[in-house]
PASE-86496 format. One record per atom (N, C-alpha, C, O, CB): x, y, z; atom name; residue in three letters. Coordinates in steps of 0.2 Angstrom, whole numbers, always signed. Each point is the difference from the previous one (the first is absolute). Glycine has a CB too. Layout:
BEGIN
[[X Y Z] "CA" "Ala"] ...
END
This chain:
BEGIN
[[+672 +827 +649] "N" "Met"] [[-6 -1 +4] "CA" "Met"] [[+2 -3 +7] "C" "Met"] [[+5 -5 +0] "O" "Met"] [[-12 +3 -11] "CB" "Met"] [[+4 +4 +16] "N" "Lys"] [[+1 -3 +7] "CA" "Lys"] [[-5 -5 +2] "C" "Lys"] [[-6 +1 -2] "O" "Lys"] [[+12 +10 +5] "CB" "Lys"] [[-4 -16 +0] "N" "Tyr"] [[-4 -5 +2] "CA" "Tyr"] [[+0 -1 +8] "C" "Tyr"] [[+4 +2 +3] "O" "Tyr"] [[-2 -8 -14] "CB" "Tyr"] [[-8 +3 +13] "N" "Asp"] [[-1 -2 +7] "CA" "Asp"] [[-1 -7 +1] "C" "Asp"] [[-3 -3 -5] "O" "Asp"] [[-1 +14 +8] "CB" "Asp"] [[+6 -14 +2] "N" "Glu"] [[-1 -7 +2] "CA" "Glu"] [[-6 +0 +5] "C" "Glu"] [[+1 +2 +5] "O" "Glu"] [[+11 -6 -8] "CB" "Glu"] [[-18 +1 +1] "N" "Val"] [[-5 -1 +5] "CA" "Val"] [[+0 -7 +2] "C" "Val"] [[-1 -4 -4] "O" "Val"] [[-6 +13 -2] "CB" "Val"] [[+7 -10 +13] "N" "Thr"] [[+0 -6 +3] "CA" "Thr"] [[-6 +0 +5] "C" "Thr"] [[+0 +4 +4] "O" "Thr"] [[+13 -6 -5] "CB" "Thr"] [[-17 -3 +0] "N" "Ala"] [[-6 -1 +4] "CA" "Ala"] [[+0 -7 +3] "C" "Ala"] [[+1 -5 -3] "O" "Ala"] [[-8 +13 -4] "CB" "Ala"] [[+5 -8 +13] "N" "Thr"] [[-1 -6 +4] "CA" "Thr"] [[-8 +0 +1] "C" "Thr"] [[-2 +4 +4] "O" "Thr"] [[+14 -5 +1] "CB" "Thr"] [[-15 -4 -8] "N" "Val"] [[-8 +0 +1] "CA" "Val"] [[-2 -7 +2] "C" "Val"] [[+4 -5 +0] "O" "Val"] [[-5 +13 -9] "CB" "Val"] [[-5 -9 +12] "N" "Asp"] [[-3 -6 +2] "CA" "Asp"] [[+0 -5 -6] "C" "Asp"] [[-2 +3 -6] "O" "Asp"] [[-5 +3 +15] "CB" "Asp"] [[+8 -12 -8] "N" "Val"] [[+0 -5 -6] "CA" "Val"] [[-7 +0 -4] "C" "Val"] [[+0 -1 -6] "O" "Val"] [[+9 -6 +13] "CB" "Val"] [[-14 +8 -3] "N" "Leu"] [[-7 +0 -3] "CA" "Leu"] [[-1 +6 -5] "C" "Leu"] [[-4 +0 -4] "O" "Leu"] [[+0 -7 +14] "CB" "Leu"] [[+8 +12 -9] "N" "Ala"] [[-1 +6 -4] "CA" "Ala"] [[+4 +0 -6] "C" "Ala"] [[-1 +5 -4] "O" "Ala"] [[-1 +1 +14] "CB" "Ala"] [[+6 -11 -11] "N" "Met"] [[+5 +1 -6] "CA" "Met"] [[-4 +0 -6] "C" "Met"] [[+2 +3 -5] "O" "Met"] [[+6 -9 +12] "CB" "Met"] [[-13 +2 -8] "N" "Lys"] [[-4 +0 -7] "CA" "Lys"] [[-3 +6 -1] "C" "Lys"] [[+1 +3 -6] "O" "Lys"] [[-4 -15 +8] "CB" "Lys"] [[+1 +16 +3] "N" "His"] [[-3 +7 -1] "CA" "His"] [[+6 +5 -2] "C" "His"] [[-1 +4 -4] "O" "His"] [[-9 -7 +12] "CB" "His"] [[+15 +2 -5] "N" "Val"] [[+6 +5 -1] "CA" "Val"] [[+3 -1 -7] "C" "Val"] [[+1 +4 -3] "O" "Val"] [[+1 -5 +15] "CB" "Val"] [[-2 -6 -14] "N" "Arg"] [[+3 -1 -7] "CA" "Arg"] [[-5 +3 -5] "C" "Arg"] [[+2 +3 -5] "O" "Arg"] [[+4 -14 +9] "CB" "Arg"] [[-12 +10 -3] "N" "Ser"] [[-5 +3 -5] "CA" "Ser"] [[+0 +7 +0] "C" "Ser"] [[-1 +3 -5] "O" "Ser"] [[-6 -13 +7] "CB" "Ser"] [[+8 +13 +4] "N" "Ala"] [[+0 +8 +0] "CA" "Ala"] [[+6 +2 -3] "C" "Ala"] [[+0 +5 -4] "O" "Ala"] [[-6 -5 +14] "CB" "Ala"] [[+12 -3 -10] "N" "Leu"] [[+6 +2 -3] "CA" "Leu"] [[+0 -1 -8] "C" "Leu"] [[+2 +4 -3] "O" "Leu"] [[+4 -7 +14] "CB" "Leu"] [[-10 -2 -13] "N" "Gln"] [[-1 -1 -7] "CA" "Gln"] [[-4 +5 -3] "C" "Gln"] [[+1 +3 -5] "O" "Gln"] [[+0 -15 +7] "CB" "Gln"] [[-6 +14 +2] "N" "Ala"] [[-5 +5 -2] "CA" "Ala"] [[+4 +7 +0] "C" "Ala"] [[-2 +4 -4] "O" "Ala"] [[-8 -10 +9] "CB" "Ala"] [[+15 +7 -1] "N" "Ala"] [[+4 +6 +0] "CA" "Ala"] [[+5 +0 -5] "C" "Ala"] [[+5 +4 -1] "O" "Ala"] [[-7 -3 +13] "CB" "Ala"] [[+2 -6 -17] "N" "Asn"] [[+5 -1 -5] "CA" "Asn"] [[+7 -1 +2] "C" "Asn"] [[+5 +3 -3] "O" "Asn"] [[-12 +4 -4] "CB" "Asn"] [[+8 -10 +13] "N" "Val"] [[+7 -2 +3] "CA" "Val"] [[+2 -6 -4] "C" "Val"] [[-3 -5 +0] "O" "Val"] [[+1 +10 +11] "CB" "Val"] [[+8 -4 -15] "N" "Pro"] [[+2 -5 -5] "CA" "Pro"] [[+3 -7 +3] "C" "Pro"] [[+0 -5 -3] "O" "Pro"] [[+2 +14 -4] "CB" "Pro"] [[+0 -8 +14] "N" "Gly"] [[+3 -6 +3] "CA" "Gly"] [[+0 +1 +7] "C" "Gly"] [[+1 +5 +3] "O" "Gly"] [[+5 -8 -13] "CB" "Gly"] [[-6 -3 +14] "N" "Ile"] [[+1 +0 +7] "CA" "Ile"] [[+4 -6 +2] "C" "Ile"] [[+0 -5 -4] "O" "Ile"] [[-11 +11 +6] "CB" "Ile"] [[+14 -5 +4] "N" "Ser"] [[+3 -6 +3] "CA" "Ser"] [[-3 -1 +6] "C" "Ser"] [[-2 +4 +4] "O" "Ser"] [[+13 -2 -9] "CB" "Ser"] [[-13 -9 +7] "N" "Met"] [[-3 -1 +6] "CA" "Met"] [[+3 -7 +3] "C" "Met"] [[+2 -4 -3] "O" "Met"] [[-13 +10 -1] "CB" "Met"] [[+11 -6 +11] "N" "Phe"] [[+2 -6 +3] "CA" "Phe"] [[-3 +0 +7] "C" "Phe"] [[-3 +5 +3] "O" "Phe"] [[+14 -4 -9] "CB" "Phe"] [[-12 -7 +8] "N" "Gln"] [[-3 -2 +7] "CA" "Gln"] [[+5 +2 +5] "C" "Gln"] [[+6 -2 +0] "O" "Gln"] [[-14 -7 -5] "CB" "Gln"] [[+6 +12 +11] "N" "Ile"] [[+5 +1 +5] "CA" "Ile"] [[-4 -2 +7] "C" "Ile"] [[-6 +0 +0] "O" "Ile"] [[+12 +10 -7] "CB" "Ile"] [[-2 -11 +12] "N" "Lys"] [[-3 -1 +7] "CA" "Lys"] [[+3 +6 +4] "C" "Lys"] [[+6 +1 +0] "O" "Lys"] [[-8 -14 -2] "CB" "Lys"] [[-2 +15 +7] "N" "Gly"] [[+3 +5 +4] "CA" "Gly"] [[-6 +2 +5] "C" "Gly"] [[-5 -2 +0] "O" "Gly"] [[+14 +6 -8] "CB" "Gly"] [[-7 +1 +13] "N" "Tyr"] [[-5 +3 +4] "CA" "Tyr"] [[+2 +7 +1] "C" "Tyr"] [[+6 +2 +0] "O" "Tyr"] [[-8 -13 +6] "CB" "Tyr"] [[-3 +15 -4] "N" "Gly"] [[+1 +7 +2] "CA" "Gly"] [[-4 +1 +6] "C" "Gly"] [[+0 -3 +5] "O" "Gly"] [[+3 +6 -17] "CB" "Gly"] [[-7 +3 +11] "N" "Lys"] [[-5 +2 +5] "CA" "Lys"] [[-5 -5 +1] "C" "Lys"] [[-2 -1 +6] "O" "Lys"] [[+4 +13 -9] "CB" "Lys"] [[-4 -16 -2] "N" "Arg"] [[-5 -5 +1] "CA" "Arg"] [[+3 -7 +0] "C" "Arg"] [[+3 -2 -5] "O" "Arg"] [[-11 +9 -1] "CB" "Arg"] [[+9 -10 +12] "N" "Lys"] [[+3 -6 +1] "CA" "Lys"] [[-5 -6 +0] "C" "Lys"] [[-6 +1 +3] "O" "Lys"] [[+15 +5 +4] "CB" "Lys"] [[-7 -11 -9] "N" "Asn"] [[-5 -6 +0] "CA" "Asn"] [[+3 -4 +6] "C" "Asn"] [[+4 -4 +0] "O" "Asn"] [[-7 +4 -12] "CB" "Asn"] [[-1 +1 +18] "N" "Phe"] [[+3 -4 +6] "CA" "Phe"] [[-2 -7 +0] "C" "Phe"] [[+3 -4 +4] "O" "Phe"] [[-5 +15 +2] "CB" "Phe"] [[-2 -14 -11] "N" "Phe"] [[-2 -7 +0] "CA" "Phe"] [[+5 -4 -4] "C" "Phe"] [[-1 -6 -1] "O" "Phe"] [[-11 +10 +2] "CB" "Phe"] [[+17 -1 -4] "N" "Arg"] [[+5 -3 -4] "CA" "Arg"] [[+7 +1 +3] "C" "Arg"] [[+2 +5 +3] "O" "Arg"] [[-9 -3 -14] "CB" "Arg"] [[+11 -8 +10] "N" "Arg"] [[+7 +1 +3] "CA" "Arg"] [[+4 +5 -4] "C" "Arg"] [[+0 +1 -6] "O" "Arg"] [[-1 -13 +9] "CB" "Arg"] [[+4 +16 +1] "N" "Gly"] [[+4 +6 -2] "CA" "Gly"] [[-4 +6 -2] "C" "Gly"] [[+3 +5 -3] "O" "Gly"] [[+5 -13 -1] "CB" "Gly"] [[-15 +8 +5] "N" "Trp"] [[-4 +5 -2] "CA" "Trp"] [[-1 +2 -7] "C" "Trp"] [[-2 +5 -2] "O" "Trp"] [[+5 -1 +13] "CB" "Trp"] [[+0 -9 -16] "N" "Met"] [[+1 +2 -7] "CA" "Met"] [[-7 +0 -3] "C" "Met"] [[-4 -5 +1] "O" "Met"] [[+16 +0 -1] "CB" "Met"] [[-13 +9 -5] "N" "Gln"] [[-6 +1 -4] "CA" "Gln"] [[+3 +0 -8] "C" "Gln"] [[+5 +2 -1] "O" "Gln"] [[-12 +4 +10] "CB" "Gln"] [[+3 -9 -13] "N" "Gln"] [[+2 +0 -7] "CA" "Gln"] [[-3 +6 -4] "C" "Gln"] [[-6 +1 +1] "O" "Gln"] [[+7 -14 +0] "CB" "Gln"] [[+3 +16 -5] "N" "Tyr"] [[-2 +6 -4] "CA" "Tyr"] [[+3 -1 -7] "C" "Tyr"] [[+4 -5 -1] "O" "Tyr"] [[-4 +12 +11] "CB" "Tyr"] [[-2 -3 -15] "N" "Thr"] [[+3 +0 -6] "CA" "Thr"] [[+3 +7 -1] "C" "Thr"] [[-3 +5 +2] "O" "Thr"] [[-6 -12 -7] "CB" "Thr"] [[+15 +7 +2] "N" "Cys"] [[+4 +6 -1] "CA" "Cys"] [[+0 +1 -7] "C" "Cys"] [[+1 -4 -4] "O" "Cys"] [[+6 +2 +14] "CB" "Cys"] [[-9 +8 -12] "N" "Ile"] [[+0 +2 -7] "CA" "Ile"] [[+5 +6 -1] "C" "Ile"] [[+1 +5 +4] "O" "Ile"] [[-13 -8 -5] "CB" "Ile"] [[+16 +2 -5] "N" "Arg"] [[+5 +6 -1] "CA" "Arg"] [[-1 +2 -7] "C" "Arg"] [[-1 -4 -5] "O" "Arg"] [[+9 -1 +13] "CB" "Arg"] [[-9 +12 -9] "N" "Val"] [[-1 +3 -7] "CA" "Val"] [[+5 +5 -1] "C" "Val"] [[+1 +4 +5] "O" "Val"] [[-14 -7 -4] "CB" "Val"] [[+15 +4 -6] "N" "Ile"] [[+5 +5 -2] "CA" "Ile"] [[-4 +5 -5] "C" "Ile"] [[-2 -3 -6] "O" "Ile"] [[+13 -4 +8] "CB" "Ile"] [[-12 +13 +0] "N" "Val"] [[-4 +4 -5] "CA" "Val"] [[+3 +7 +0] "C" "Val"] [[+4 +2 +4] "O" "Val"] [[-14 -8 -1] "CB" "Val"] [[+8 +10 -9] "N" "Pro"] [[+3 +7 +0] "CA" "Pro"] [[-3 +4 +5] "C" "Pro"] [[-6 -1 +3] "O" "Pro"] [[+6 +0 -15] "CB" "Pro"] [[+4 +6 +15] "N" "Gln"] [[-3 +3 +6] "CA" "Gln"] [[-6 +4 -1] "C" "Gln"] [[-4 +0 +5] "O" "Gln"] [[+15 +1 -2] "CB" "Gln"] [[-13 +1 -9] "N" "Glu"] [[-6 +3 -1] "CA" "Glu"] [[-6 -5 +0] "C" "Glu"] [[-6 +2 +1] "O" "Glu"] [[+11 +6 -8] "CB" "Glu"] [[-4 -14 +7] "N" "Lys"] [[-5 -5 +1] "CA" "Lys"] [[-1 -3 +7] "C" "Lys"] [[-4 -4 +2] "O" "Lys"] [[+6 +1 -14] "CB" "Lys"] [[+3 +5 +16] "N" "Thr"] [[+0 -3 +7] "CA" "Thr"] [[-6 +0 +4] "C" "Thr"] [[-2 -5 +3] "O" "Thr"] [[+14 +8 -3] "CB" "Thr"] [[-15 +3 +0] "N" "Asn"] [[-6 +1 +4] "CA" "Asn"] [[-6 -4 -2] "C" "Asn"] [[-4 -2 +4] "O" "Asn"] [[+8 +14 -2] "CB" "Asn"] [[-4 -12 -9] "N" "Gln"] [[-6 -4 -3] "CA" "Gln"] [[+1 -8 +3] "C" "Gln"] [[-5 -3 +1] "O" "Gln"] [[+4 +11 -11] "CB" "Gln"] [[+7 -10 +9] "N" "Val"] [[+1 -7 +2] "CA" "Val"] [[-1 -1 +8] "C" "Val"] [[-3 -5 +2] "O" "Val"] [[+12 +4 -12] "CB" "Val"] [[-6 +5 +14] "N" "Val"] [[-2 +0 +7] "CA" "Val"] [[-7 +0 +2] "C" "Val"] [[-2 -4 +4] "O" "Val"] [[+13 +9 -2] "CB" "Val"] [[-15 -1 -6] "N" "Gln"] [[-7 +1 +2] "CA" "Gln"] [[-3 -7 -3] "C" "Gln"] [[-5 -2 +4] "O" "Gln"] [[+5 +15 -5] "CB" "Gln"] [[+2 -16 -4] "N" "Ala"] [[-3 -6 -3] "CA" "Ala"] [[+1 -5 +5] "C" "Ala"] [[-5 -4 +1] "O" "Ala"] [[+6 +7 -13] "CB" "Ala"] [[+5 -4 +15] "N" "Ile"] [[+1 -5 +5] "CA" "Ile"] [[-4 +1 +6] "C" "Ile"] [[-3 -5 +3] "O" "Ile"] [[+15 +3 -8] "CB" "Ile"] [[-12 +8 +7] "N" "Met"] [[-4 +1 +7] "CA" "Met"] [[-7 -1 -1] "C" "Met"] [[-3 -3 +4] "O" "Met"] [[+11 +11 -1] "CB" "Met"] [[-11 -6 -9] "N" "Asp"] [[-7 -1 -1] "CA" "Asp"] [[-2 -8 +0] "C" "Asp"] [[-5 -2 +2] "O" "Asp"] [[+4 +13 -8] "CB" "Asp"] [[+6 -14 +2] "N" "Ala"] [[-2 -8 -1] "CA" "Ala"] [[+1 -4 +6] "C" "Ala"] [[-3 -5 +2] "O" "Ala"] [[+7 +7 -13] "CB" "Ala"] [[+1 +0 +16] "N" "Ala"] [[+2 -4 +5] "CA" "Ala"] [[-3 +2 +7] "C" "Ala"] [[+0 -3 +5] "O" "Ala"] [[+11 +2 -10] "CB" "Ala"] [[-15 +7 +5] "N" "His"] [[-3 +3 +6] "CA" "His"] [[-6 -4 +2] "C" "His"] [[-5 -2 -4] "O" "His"] [[+9 +13 +0] "CB" "His"] [[-4 -14 +10] "N" "Gly"] [[-5 -4 +3] "CA" "Gly"] [[-2 +4 +6] "C" "Gly"] [[-5 -3 +4] "O" "Gly"] [[+9 -8 -9] "CB" "Gly"] [[-1 +16 +7] "N" "Asp"] [[-2 +4 +6] "CA" "Asp"] [[+2 -4 +6] "C" "Asp"] [[-4 +0 +5] "O" "Asp"] [[-5 +6 -11] "CB" "Asp"] [[+14 -10 +6] "N" "Met"] [[+2 -5 +5] "CA" "Met"] [[+7 +1 +2] "C" "Met"] [[+4 +1 -5] "O" "Met"] [[-13 -9 +2] "CB" "Met"] [[+11 +6 +9] "N" "Glu"] [[+7 +0 +1] "CA" "Glu"] [[+3 -6 -4] "C" "Glu"] [[-3 -5 -1] "O" "Glu"] [[+2 +9 +13] "CB" "Glu"] [[+7 -3 -14] "N" "Gly"] [[+3 -5 -4] "CA" "Gly"] [[-1 +1 -8] "C" "Gly"] [[+2 -5 -4] "O" "Gly"] [[-3 -3 +14] "CB" "Gly"] [[-3 +13 -12] "N" "Asp"] [[-1 +1 -7] "CA" "Asp"] [[+7 +1 -4] "C" "Asp"] [[+0 -2 -6] "O" "Asp"] [[-11 +8 +9] "CB" "Asp"] [[+16 -3 +0] "N" "Gly"] [[+6 +0 -3] "CA" "Gly"] [[+3 +7 +1] "C" "Gly"] [[-2 +5 +3] "O" "Gly"] [[-1 -14 -11] "CB" "Gly"] [[+9 +10 +4] "N" "Ile"] [[+4 +6 +0] "CA" "Ile"] [[+3 +1 -7] "C" "Ile"] [[+0 -5 -4] "O" "Ile"] [[+3 +4 +16] "CB" "Ile"] [[-2 +7 -14] "N" "Ile"] [[+3 +2 -6] "CA" "Ile"] [[+6 +4 +1] "C" "Ile"] [[+0 +5 +4] "O" "Ile"] [[-11 -6 -10] "CB" "Ile"] [[+17 +0 +3] "N" "Ala"] [[+6 +4 +1] "CA" "Ala"] [[+2 +2 -8] "C" "Ala"] [[-1 -4 -4] "O" "Ala"] [[+5 -2 +15] "CB" "Ala"] [[-2 +13 -11] "N" "Val"] [[+2 +2 -7] "CA" "Val"] [[+7 +3 +1] "C" "Val"] [[+2 +4 +5] "O" "Val"] [[-14 -1 -8] "CB" "Val"] [[+16 -6 -1] "N" "Asn"] [[+7 +2 +0] "CA" "Asn"] [[+2 +3 -7] "C" "Asn"] [[-1 -4 -5] "O" "Asn"] [[+4 -5 +14] "CB" "Asn"] [[+1 +14 -9] "N" "Pro"] [[+3 +2 -7] "CA" "Pro"] [[+5 -4 -2] "C" "Pro"] [[+4 -2 +4] "O" "Pro"] [[-7 +14 -1] "CB" "Pro"] [[+4 -14 -9] "N" "Leu"] [[+5 -4 -3] "CA" "Leu"] [[+6 +5 -2] "C" "Leu"] [[-1 +5 -3] "O" "Leu"] [[-7 -14 -1] "CB" "Leu"] [[+14 +7 +6] "N" "Thr"] [[+6 +4 -2] "CA" "Thr"] [[+3 -3 -7] "C" "Thr"] [[+4 +3 -3] "O" "Thr"] [[-2 +0 +15] "CB" "Thr"] [[-4 -9 -14] "N" "Gly"] [[+2 -3 -6] "CA" "Gly"] [[-5 -6 -2] "C" "Gly"] [[-3 -3 +5] "O" "Gly"] [[+15 +6 -2] "CB" "Gly"] [[-13 -4 -9] "N" "Phe"] [[-4 -5 -3] "CA" "Phe"] [[+3 -2 -6] "C" "Phe"] [[+0 +4 -5] "O" "Phe"] [[-11 +2 +10] "CB" "Phe"] [[+12 -13 -6] "N" "Tyr"] [[+4 -2 -5] "CA" "Tyr"] [[-3 -6 -3] "C" "Tyr"] [[-4 -4 +3] "O" "Tyr"] [[+14 +8 +2] "CB" "Tyr"] [[-9 -5 -12] "N" "Asn"] [[-2 -6 -3] "CA" "Asn"] [[+6 -5 -1] "C" "Asn"] [[+5 +2 -2] "O" "Asn"] [[-14 +4 -4] "CB" "Asn"] [[+8 -12 +9] "N" "Ile"] [[+6 -5 +0] "CA" "Ile"] [[+2 -2 -7] "C" "Ile"] [[+6 -1 -2] "O" "Ile"] [[-9 -3 +14] "CB" "Ile"] [[-2 +3 -16] "N" "Arg"] [[+1 -3 -7] "CA" "Arg"] [[+4 +4 -4] "C" "Arg"] [[+5 -2 -3] "O" "Arg"] [[-16 -3 +4] "CB" "Arg"] [[+10 +12 -1] "N" "Asn"] [[+4 +4 -5] "CA" "Asn"] [[+4 +4 +4] "C" "Asn"] [[+4 +5 -3] "O" "Asn"] [[-13 -5 -5] "CB" "Asn"] [[+10 +0 +15] "N" "Lys"] [[+4 +3 +4] "CA" "Lys"] [[+0 +8 +0] "C" "Lys"] [[+5 +3 +0] "O" "Lys"] [[+3 -13 -1] "CB" "Lys"] [[-14 +12 +0] "N" "Lys"] [[-1 +7 -1] "CA" "Lys"] [[-5 +3 +6] "C" "Lys"] [[-4 -4 +3] "O" "Lys"] [[+5 +3 -15] "CB" "Lys"] [[+1 +7 +14] "N" "Arg"] [[-4 +3 +5] "CA" "Arg"] [[-7 +3 -3] "C" "Arg"] [[+0 +3 -5] "O" "Arg"] [[+11 +0 +11] "CB" "Arg"] [[-16 -5 -2] "N" "Leu"] [[-7 +2 -3] "CA" "Leu"] [[-2 +6 +3] "C" "Leu"] [[-5 +3 -3] "O" "Leu"] [[+3 -15 +2] "CB" "Leu"] [[+5 +15 +6] "N" "Asp"] [[-3 +6 +3] "CA" "Asp"] [[+4 +7 -2] "C" "Asp"] [[-1 +5 +3] "O" "Asp"] [[-3 -12 +6] "CB" "Asp"] [[+9 +6 -14] "N" "Gly"] [[+4 +6 -1] "CA" "Gly"] [[-2 +3 -7] "C" "Gly"] [[+4 +5 -2] "O" "Gly"] [[+5 -11 +8] "CB" "Gly"] 
END
């Protein structure tokens, strides 16, 4: 089975909705962490223009990738600049550390 890594950067306030949408889509697990950065939408009122976001990382079978991307977009969409971005990358290897076995083979 082939897997994709879906990485989304969303507004902090959207995270609760995104998490609920991913649970409703039966995504068994996510990794999330707080990040600071800037892109097209800069915060000119803060030193360094930095804005706080939440980054979500999900590893899913490729046949479920579009469903997960759509769930994140629907939940995080506010029709405003700074809603976020999503990147999808194919995984070339996926391993379980505990039993030292490859999971995608």
